[in-house]
C-alpha positions in Angstrom: 89.8 90.3 123.2 90.4 86.7 122.2 93.5 86.2 120.1 94.1 83.3 117.7 97.1 82.0 115.8 100.3 80.1 116.8 102.5 81.5 119.5 105.7 83.3 118.5 108.9 81.3 118.6 110.8 84.5 119.5 110.3 88.2 120.0 109.6 90.1 116.8 112.0 92.8 115.7 109.6 95.9 115.3 111.5 97.1 112.2 110.8 93.7 110.5 107.1 93.7 111.0 106.4 93.4 107.2 109.0 90.7 106.5 106.7 87.7 106.8 104.0 89.3 104.7 106.5 90.1 102.0 107.8 86.6 102.0 104.4 84.9 102.1 102.7 87.0 99.4 104.4 90.3 98.5 101.6 91.4 96.2 98.8 90.6 98.6 97.0 93.6 100.2 98.7 94.7 103.5 97.0 98.1 104.0 93.6 99.1 102.7 91.8 102.5 103.0 89.4 104.8 101.2 92.4 106.2 99.4 93.7 102.9 98.0 95.5 99.7 98.8 99.1 98.9 99.5 100.7 95.5 99.0 103.2 94.1 101.5 106.0 94.7 99.1 105.0 98.3 98.2 104.4 99.2 101.8 107.9 97.8 102.8 109.6 99.6 99.9 107.9 102.9 100.6 108.9 102.8 104.3 112.5 102.0 103.4 112.5 105.0 101.0 111.1 107.3 103.6 113.5 106.0 106.3 116.5 106.8 104.0 115.1 110.2 103.2 114.5 111.1 106.8 118.1 110.2 107.6 119.1 112.1 104.5 117.9 115.3 106.2 120.6 114.8 108.8 118.5 113.0 111.4 120.3 110.3 113.4 118.9 107.2 115.1 117.4 108.2 118.5 116.2 111.6 117.2 112.5 112.3 117.8 110.1 112.9 114.9 106.8 114.4 115.9 103.7 114.0 113.8 100.5 116.1 113.7 98.6 114.0 111.3 95.1 112.5 110.9 94.8 108.8 110.1 96.2 108.3 106.6 98.2 105.7 104.6 101.2 108.0 104.9 101.0 108.0 108.7 101.4 104.2 108.8 104.4 104.5 106.4 105.8 107.2 108.6 105.7 105.0 111.7 107.2 102.0 109.9 110.0 104.3 108.5 110.8 105.6 112.0 111.2 102.0 113.2 113.5 101.1 110.3 115.6 104.2 110.7 115.9 104.0 114.5 114.0 107.3 114.9 111.6 107.9 117.8 108.0 108.5 116.4 106.3 111.0 118.6 102.6 111.4 117.7 100.8 114.5 118.8 97.0 114.9 119.3 95.8 116.1 116.0 93.6 118.8 117.6 96.3 120.4 119.6 96.3 124.2 119.6 99.4 126.2 118.7 100.2 126.5 122.4 99.8 122.8 123.1 101.9 122.0 120.0 104.7 124.1 121.4 104.5 122.5 124.8 104.7 119.0 123.2 107.6 119.9 121.0 109.6 121.4 123.9 108.9 118.5 126.4 109.5 115.9 123.7 112.8 117.4 122.6 111.6 117.0 119.0 114.0 117.4 116.0 111.4 117.6 113.2 107.6 117.8 112.8 105.5 116.1 110.2 102.3 118.1 109.8 99.1 118.0 107.7 98.5 121.1 105.6 95.1 121.5 107.4 97.0 122.6 110.5 99.1 125.2 108.7 97.6 128.1 110.6 98.5 126.6 114.0 102.0 125.7 112.7 102.4 129.3 111.6 101.3 130.5 115.1 103.6 128.1 116.8 106.7 129.6 118.4 108.8 126.5 118.1 107.7 124.5 115.0 109.7 126.5 112.4 112.7 126.7 114.7 113.1 123.0 115.1 116.5 121.6 114.1 115.1 120.1 110.9 112.0 122.2 110.6 108.6 121.0 109.4 107.7 118.3 106.8 104.3 119.0 105.3 101.7 116.6 104.0 98.9 117.6 101.7 100.3 121.0 100.8 100.0 122.2 97.3 102.7 124.8 97.6 105.3 126.0 100.1 109.0 125.6 100.8 108.8 122.8 103.4 109.8 119.3 102.4 106.8 117.2 101.4 106.1 113.9 103.0 104.5 112.5 99.8 107.7 113.2 97.8 109.9 111.7 100.5 107.8 108.5 100.3 108.1 108.3 96.5 111.6 109.5 96.0 114.5 106.9 96.1 116.6 107.5 99.2 120.1 109.0 98.6 123.3 106.9 99.0 125.1 109.0 101.5 122.7 108.5 104.5 123.2 104.7 104.2 126.9 105.0 105.0 126.1 107.5 107.7 123.7 105.2 109.5 126.2 102.3 109.2 128.7 104.5 111.0 126.1 105.4 113.6 125.4 101.8 114.2 129.0 101.3 115.3 128.6 104.1 117.9 125.2 103.0 119.1 125.3 101.3 122.5 121.6 100.5 123.0 120.7 97.1 121.5 117.3 98.2 120.2 118.8 101.0 118.2 121.4 98.6 116.7 118.7 96.2 115.7 116.7 98.9 113.9 119.8 100.3 112.1 120.8 96.8 111.2 117.3 96.1 109.8 117.5 99.2 107.6 121.0 98.2 106.4 119.8 94.7 105.5 116.9 96.1 103.5 119.3 98.4 101.6 121.8 95.6 101.0 119.0 93.3 99.7 117.8 96.0 97.4 121.3 96.5 96.1 121.8 92.8 95.5 118.6 92.6 93.4 119.8 95.5 91.3 123.3 94.1 90.8 121.9 90.7 89.7 119.6 92.3 87.1 120.7 92.3 83.4 122.6 95.4 82.5 121.4 95.5 78.9 118.0 96.8 78.0 116.0 97.4 74.9 113.8 100.4 74.5 113.7 103.6 76.6 115.3 103.6 80.2 112.9 102.6 83.0 111.6 105.4 85.2 113.0 105.4 88.8 110.2 107.5 90.2 109.2 104.9 92.9 106.3 102.4 93.1 103.4 102.6 90.8 100.7 102.8 93.4 99.8 106.1 94.9 99.6 106.8 98.6 96.9 108.7 100.4 95.9 112.0 98.9 93.9 114.9 100.2 
């Protein structure tokens, strides 16, 4: 396949893949699908939120996060979030049987599994999925007790995990992990700086903090 464009001046930090798009035209489309469009800015913000919420579960940089998902907007956000949080994205074949899922979870030393609701029967039949250290995160489920990926993408990430990953970054010895943790920290700091520079007086009702205005993929 023939490639075009100028050569890179230096290697690209994987957790900063969206940065140039955000700077060049944050509202331009970055991801388009049958479910809708995401701008560079919305895609970046969603992946930062999910990164924080994944770490908020107790995951630490270097932990493996398996996914049993079809191609969806949320899967792209999931991969970006793992890069930003320093987590290891571990995609599984979407058509794995329960036995194959168990083998992959065991060999991969997985900490948590992100799974589409369509595969709920095989997850229930799995001997290992529900016993993972951080359990199962569901996508497309209308009910159930498992955390929902859609909510974790939409919900602002809590403050405590940020200090936790900063502490982790001091203990990290591998340069790639330090770079990814540093990327997430810079994104959080930039967001905090924008908030602190905003006017503190408002007229009218308080603004909702429910996340971005554009919806992600739905089933």
